[in-house]
C-alpha positions in Angstrom: 41.1 11.2 31.4 42.9 12.5 28.3 41.7 15.5 26.4 40.8 13.3 23.4 38.6 11.0 25.4 37.0 13.9 27.1 35.9 15.4 23.7 34.3 12.3 22.5 32.2 11.9 25.7 30.9 15.5 25.9 28.4 16.8 23.3 29.2 20.0 21.5 26.3 21.8 23.1 23.3 20.9 25.3 21.1 21.1 22.2 23.1 18.5 20.3 23.0 15.2 22.2 25.6 12.6 21.1 24.5 10.5 18.1 24.2 6.8 18.8 25.5 5.3 15.6 23.6 2.0 16.2 20.3 3.9 16.7 20.8 5.9 13.5 21.7 2.8 11.5 18.6 1.1 12.9 16.4 4.0 12.0 17.8 4.1 8.4 17.2 0.4 8.0 13.6 0.7 9.3 12.8 3.5 6.9 14.4 1.7 3.9 12.6 -1.5 4.9 9.3 0.3 5.1 9.7 1.7 1.7 10.8 -1.7 0.2 7.8 -3.5 1.7 5.6 -0.7 0.3 7.3 -1.0 -3.1 6.7 -4.7 -3.3 3.0 -4.2 -2.4 2.6 -1.5 -5.0 4.6 -3.5 -7.6 2.2 -6.4 -7.1 -1.0 -4.4 -7.1 -0.2 -2.0 -10.0 -0.4 -4.5 -12.9 -3.7 -5.8 -11.5 -5.3 -2.4 -11.8 -4.0 -1.5 -15.2 -5.9 -2.3 -18.4 -3.0 -3.2 -20.6 -2.6 -2.0 -24.2 -3.9 -4.6 -26.7 -1.6 -5.4 -29.5 -2.7 -7.2 -32.7 -0.6 -9.2 -35.1 -1.0 -7.9 -38.7 0.6 -8.7 -42.0 2.9 -5.7 -41.5 3.9 -6.6 -37.9 2.3 -5.6 -34.6 -0.4 -2.9 -34.4 -2.0 -1.0 -31.7 -5.3 1.0 -32.1 -5.7 4.5 -30.9 -8.1 3.6 -28.2 -5.7 1.0 -26.9 -2.9 3.6 -26.8 -5.0 5.6 -24.2 -4.4 2.7 -21.8 -0.7 3.5 -21.9 -1.5 6.7 -20.0 -3.5 4.4 -17.6 -0.3 2.5 -16.7 1.6 5.7 -15.7 -1.4 7.2 -13.9 -2.0 4.1 -11.7 1.7 3.9 -11.0 1.9 7.6 -10.0 -1.3 7.4 -7.9 -0.3 4.3 -6.0 3.3 5.3 -5.6 2.6 8.9 -4.6 -0.2 8.0 -2.2 1.9 5.3 -0.5 4.9 7.5 -0.3 2.8 10.4 1.2 1.5 8.1 4.0 5.0 6.7 4.6 6.5 10.2 4.7 4.0 11.3 7.3 4.3 8.2 9.5 8.1 7.8 9.3 8.7 11.5 10.0 6.3 11.4 13.0 8.2 8.4 14.2 11.6 9.9 13.8 11.2 13.6 14.2 14.3 14.3 16.4 16.7 14.8 13.5 14.6 16.4 10.8 17.1 16.8 8.0 18.5 13.3 8.3 15.0 11.8 8.4 14.0 13.7 5.3 17.1 12.6 3.4 16.5 8.9 4.3 12.8 9.2 3.5 13.7 10.6 0.0 16.3 7.9 -0.6 13.8 5.2 0.5 11.2 6.7 -1.9 13.7 6.8 -4.8 14.5 3.1 -4.1 10.8 2.2 -3.9 10.1 3.9 -7.2 12.6 1.7 -9.0 11.7 -1.5 -7.1 7.9 -1.1 -7.6 8.4 -0.5 -11.3 10.6 -3.5 -11.7 8.3 -5.8 -9.8 5.2 -4.5 -11.5 6.7 -5.0 -15.0 7.9 -8.5 -14.0 4.6 -9.8 -12.7 2.5 -8.2 -15.5 1.9 -9.8 -18.9 4.9 -10.7 -21.1 5.8 -8.3 -23.9 3.5 -8.6 -26.9 6.5 -8.9 -29.2 7.3 -12.2 -27.4 3.8 -13.6 -27.2 3.0 -12.7 -30.8 6.3 -13.6 -32.4 5.0 -16.7 -34.2 1.2 -15.9 -34.0 -1.2 -15.8 -36.9 -2.5 -12.6 -38.3 -5.4 -11.2 -36.2 -4.1 -12.7 -32.9 -4.1 -10.2 -30.0 -2.2 -10.1 -26.8 -1.8 -7.6 -23.9 1.3 -5.5 -23.9 3.5 -5.7 -20.8 2.9 -3.1 -18.1 5.7 -0.6 -17.7 6.3 3.0 -16.7 6.5 4.9 -20.0 6.8 8.5 -18.7 10.0 9.0 -16.7 8.2 11.7 -14.7 6.0 9.1 -13.1 9.0 7.9 -11.1 8.9 11.3 -9.3 5.5 10.4 -7.6 7.3 8.4 -4.9 9.8 11.1 -3.8 7.4 14.0 -4.2 4.8 12.2 -2.1 7.3 11.3 0.6 8.7 14.9 0.7 5.1 16.3 0.9 4.3 14.0 3.8 7.5 14.8 5.7 7.1 18.5 5.2 3.5 18.5 6.5 4.8 16.9 9.7 7.8 19.1 10.0 5.9 22.3 9.5 3.1 21.3 11.9 3.5 22.4 15.6 5.3 19.8 17.7 3.3 17.7 20.1 6.1 17.9 22.6 5.2 21.4 23.8 7.8 23.2 21.7 5.1 25.4 20.1 5.1 29.1 21.0 3.0 30.1 24.0 0.9 33.2 23.7 2.3 36.3 25.5 0.8 36.9 28.9 -0.3 40.1 30.4 
């Protein structure tokens, strides 16, 4: 056996087992797939829960009343609640499932959450109503239409990664179920 082949077969220390590349790739794909499935579900549910802003065709163009503008906050609030809650649950479950390499798991969970934030927004906007500008382009004065559903506050996109990090951190700070927790001193 050559020195080079000996180095690749022996782990650096007993605490660092060799990394099976196929297993790591599989785990990354499972985490990303879980977040993508969740993002599609949130993207489909989100526009159904939102009461869209109502836009009216006037002689001057398109108009939105003050009360209707409050529904714009409703869009971001529902998006944040659904995304953050879903990411929190996924952060807990995926970190419990793959707790052996904490930092790698946390990084992949955050990346999955960032991807899910974008995907859910795109899907939700696509399945919601068409933009009022399009619907009311040739409409008569007084005609109304719902505005399309979209994330209007960029900070709402942070709900996914913040929820995922919170879920992962709760698991990582909790005592391990494998008996790694400190035993009380005897005597």
